[in-house]
C-alpha positions as CSV (number, residue, x, y, z in Angstrom):
1,K,37.8,-21.9,-37.4
2,A,35.8,-20.3,-35.0
3,V,32.1,-19.5,-36.3
4,V,32.2,-15.5,-36.9
5,S,28.3,-14.0,-36.0
6,T,27.0,-10.7,-37.3
7,Q,25.9,-8.0,-34.7
8,S,22.2,-6.6,-35.9
9,T,24.9,-3.6,-37.4
10,G,25.6,-6.7,-39.7
11,I,29.7,-6.3,-38.6
12,P,31.0,-9.8,-38.0
13,T,31.9,-10.4,-34.4
14,S,34.2,-13.4,-32.6
15,P,32.3,-15.5,-30.4
16,T,35.3,-13.4,-27.8
17,R,33.4,-10.3,-28.7
18,S,30.1,-12.4,-28.7
19,K,30.9,-13.6,-25.0
20,T,31.6,-10.5,-23.8
21,L,28.4,-8.6,-24.9
22,H,26.7,-11.8,-23.9
23,R,28.3,-11.6,-20.2
24,K,27.4,-7.5,-20.5
25,E,23.5,-8.8,-21.2
26,N,23.5,-10.8,-19.0
27,T,25.0,-8.9,-15.9
28,N,22.4,-5.6,-17.2
29,L,19.9,-8.4,-17.0
30,T,20.8,-8.6,-13.5
31,N,21.1,-5.4,-11.9
32,Q,18.1,-5.2,-13.3
33,I,16.3,-7.9,-11.7
34,R,18.1,-6.6,-8.5
35,D,16.8,-3.2,-8.5
36,T,12.9,-5.2,-10.0
37,A,13.3,-7.1,-6.5
38,Q,14.3,-4.3,-4.3
39,K,11.8,-2.0,-5.8
40,V,9.3,-4.8,-5.4
41,E,10.6,-5.4,-1.3
42,E,9.7,-1.3,-1.0
43,L,6.8,-1.7,-2.6
44,T,5.5,-5.1,-0.3
45,E,7.1,-2.4,2.9
46,E,5.1,0.1,1.8
47,N,1.7,-1.5,1.5
48,T,1.9,-3.3,4.4
49,N,2.2,0.1,7.0
50,L,-0.6,1.0,4.7
51,N,-2.7,-2.3,5.8
52,N,-2.0,-1.5,9.4
53,Q,-2.6,2.4,8.9
54,I,-6.4,1.2,7.3
55,K,-6.5,-1.1,10.1
56,D,-6.0,1.5,12.8
57,V,-7.9,3.6,11.5
58,T,-10.8,1.5,11.4
59,G,-10.5,0.6,15.1
60,Q,-10.6,4.4,15.3
61,L,-13.5,4.5,13.5
62,D,-15.0,1.7,15.2
63,E,-14.4,2.7,18.1
64,L,-16.0,6.6,17.5
65,E,-18.9,4.8,16.6
66,G,-19.7,2.8,19.3
67,D,-18.8,6.3,20.9
68,N,-21.7,7.9,19.1
69,N,-24.1,5.4,19.2
70,A,-23.7,5.3,23.2
71,T,-23.9,9.3,22.9
72,V,-27.5,8.9,21.1
73,A,-28.8,6.3,23.4
74,A,-27.8,8.7,26.4
75,L,-29.1,12.0,24.5
76,S,-31.9,9.7,23.3
77,D,-33.1,9.0,26.9
78,K,-32.3,12.2,28.5
79,L,-34.7,13.6,25.1
80,Q,-37.6,10.8,26.7
81,E,-37.3,12.1,30.4
82,V,-37.2,16.0,29.4
83,E,-40.2,15.7,27.4
84,E,-42.0,13.2,30.0
85,Q,-41.6,16.2,32.8
86,L,-42.9,18.7,30.6
87,G,-45.3,16.4,30.3
88,T,-46.1,16.5,33.6
89,E,-45.6,20.1,34.0
90,I,-48.2,20.9,31.5
91,G,-50.3,18.8,33.1
92,T,-50.3,20.7,36.4
93,V,-50.5,24.0,34.8
94,E,-53.8,23.4,32.9
95,E,-54.5,21.6,36.3
96,E,-53.9,25.0,37.5
97,L,-54.9,27.0,35.2
98,T,-58.5,25.5,34.8
99,T,-59.1,25.8,38.9
100,L,-57.9,30.0,38.1
101,R,-61.0,29.4,35.6
102,D,-62.8,28.7,38.4
103,E,-62.1,30.6,40.6
104,V,-63.3,33.8,38.0
105,T,-65.7,32.7,36.6
106,R,-66.9,32.0,40.8
107,R,-65.8,35.6,41.2
108,N,-67.3,36.7,38.0
109,S,-71.4,35.5,38.9
110,A,-70.7,36.5,42.4
111,V,-69.9,40.3,41.1
112,S,-73.0,39.3,38.7
113,I,-75.3,38.3,42.0
114,V,-73.9,41.9,43.9
115,S,-74.3,44.5,41.3
Protein backbone atom coordinates (compact mmCIF):
# COMPACT_ATOMS: atom_id res chain seq x y z
CA LYS A 1 0.00 0.00 0.00
CA ALA A 2 1.51 3.40 -1.06
CA VAL A 3 2.01 6.10 1.54
CA VAL A 4 0.02 9.21 0.83
CA SER A 5 1.60 12.56 1.80
CA THR A 6 -0.06 15.94 1.99
CA GLN A 7 0.90 19.24 0.42
CA SER A 8 0.91 22.45 2.43
CA THR A 9 -2.75 22.76 1.49
CA GLY A 10 -3.44 19.55 3.37
CA ILE A 11 -4.65 17.82 0.19
CA PRO A 12 -3.33 14.27 -0.01
CA THR A 13 -0.90 13.66 -2.89
CA SER A 14 0.23 10.44 -4.40
CA PRO A 15 3.90 9.35 -4.20
CA THR A 16 4.16 9.91 -7.96
CA ARG A 17 2.93 13.47 -7.60
CA SER A 18 5.38 13.99 -4.71
CA LYS A 19 8.27 12.83 -6.92
CA THR A 20 7.18 15.21 -9.65
CA LEU A 21 7.08 18.11 -7.18
CA HIS A 22 10.54 17.22 -5.85
CA ARG A 23 11.90 17.05 -9.39
CA LYS A 24 10.44 20.48 -10.14
CA GLU A 25 11.93 21.87 -6.93
CA ASN A 26 15.28 20.27 -7.76
CA THR A 27 15.16 21.73 -11.27
CA ASN A 28 14.27 25.16 -9.90
CA LEU A 29 17.06 24.99 -7.32
CA THR A 30 19.52 23.78 -9.97
CA ASN A 31 18.54 26.70 -12.19
CA GLN A 32 18.94 29.12 -9.30
CA ILE A 33 22.37 27.67 -8.51
CA ARG A 34 23.39 27.97 -12.17
CA ASP A 35 22.11 31.57 -12.36
CA THR A 36 23.87 32.46 -9.10
CA ALA A 37 27.12 30.85 -10.28
CA GLN A 38 26.89 32.82 -13.53
CA LYS A 39 26.28 36.04 -11.61
CA VAL A 40 29.26 35.28 -9.34
CA GLU A 41 31.40 34.70 -12.43
CA GLU A 42 30.25 38.00 -13.97
CA LEU A 43 30.88 39.90 -10.73
CA THR A 44 34.30 38.29 -10.35
CA GLU A 45 35.21 39.37 -13.88
CA GLU A 46 33.91 42.88 -13.22
CA ASN A 47 35.89 42.99 -9.97
CA THR A 48 39.04 41.90 -11.80
CA ASN A 49 38.48 44.61 -14.42
CA LEU A 50 37.97 47.24 -11.73
CA ASN A 51 41.11 46.10 -9.89
CA ASN A 52 43.07 46.39 -13.14
CA GLN A 53 41.69 49.89 -13.68
CA ILE A 54 42.69 50.81 -10.12
CA LYS A 55 46.21 49.52 -10.78
CA ASP A 56 46.39 51.55 -14.00
CA VAL A 57 45.16 54.73 -12.32
CA THR A 58 47.51 54.18 -9.38
CA GLY A 59 50.38 53.81 -11.83
CA GLN A 60 49.36 57.01 -13.59
CA LEU A 61 49.13 58.84 -10.26
CA ASP A 62 52.60 57.61 -9.29
CA GLU A 63 53.89 58.83 -12.65
CA LEU A 64 52.23 62.22 -12.20
CA GLU A 65 53.60 62.49 -8.68
CA GLY A 66 57.08 61.79 -10.04
CA ASP A 67 56.59 64.41 -12.76
CA ASN A 68 55.31 66.91 -10.19
CA ASN A 69 58.26 66.25 -7.89
CA ALA A 70 60.65 66.77 -10.80
CA THR A 71 58.85 69.99 -11.77
CA VAL A 72 58.93 71.30 -8.19
CA ALA A 73 62.64 70.49 -7.94
CA ALA A 74 63.34 72.27 -11.26
CA LEU A 75 61.28 75.31 -10.23
CA SER A 76 62.99 75.39 -6.86
CA ASP A 77 66.41 75.36 -8.55
CA LYS A 78 65.30 78.11 -10.94
CA LEU A 79 63.95 80.20 -8.05
CA GLN A 80 67.23 79.88 -6.20
CA GLU A 81 69.09 80.89 -9.36
CA VAL A 82 66.83 83.93 -9.83
CA GLU A 83 67.21 84.91 -6.15
CA GLU A 84 70.99 84.74 -6.48
CA GLN A 85 70.89 86.77 -9.70
CA LEU A 86 68.61 89.36 -8.08
CA GLY A 87 70.93 89.52 -5.08
CA THR A 88 73.85 90.21 -7.37
CA GLU A 89 71.91 92.84 -9.33
CA ILE A 90 70.71 94.52 -6.12
CA GLY A 91 74.30 94.60 -4.88
CA THR A 92 75.42 96.19 -8.14
CA VAL A 93 72.61 98.78 -8.02
CA GLU A 94 73.47 99.59 -4.39
CA GLU A 95 77.10 100.11 -5.35
CA GLU A 96 76.08 102.38 -8.24
CA LEU A 97 73.73 104.29 -5.93
CA THR A 98 76.51 104.78 -3.40
CA THR A 99 78.82 105.98 -6.19
CA LEU A 100 76.14 108.41 -7.42
CA ARG A 101 75.51 109.71 -3.87
CA ASP A 102 79.20 110.24 -3.39
CA GLU A 103 79.36 112.08 -6.72
CA VAL A 104 76.37 114.28 -5.77
CA THR A 105 77.92 115.00 -2.38
CA ARG A 106 81.25 115.89 -4.04
CA ARG A 107 79.54 118.15 -6.59
CA ASN A 108 77.42 119.81 -3.89
CA SER A 109 80.60 120.48 -1.93
CA ALA A 110 82.22 121.93 -5.03
CA VAL A 111 79.20 124.19 -5.63
CA SER A 112 79.26 125.33 -1.98
CA ILE A 113 82.95 126.22 -2.24
CA VAL A 114 82.35 128.19 -5.47
CA SER A 115 79.47 130.16 -4.00
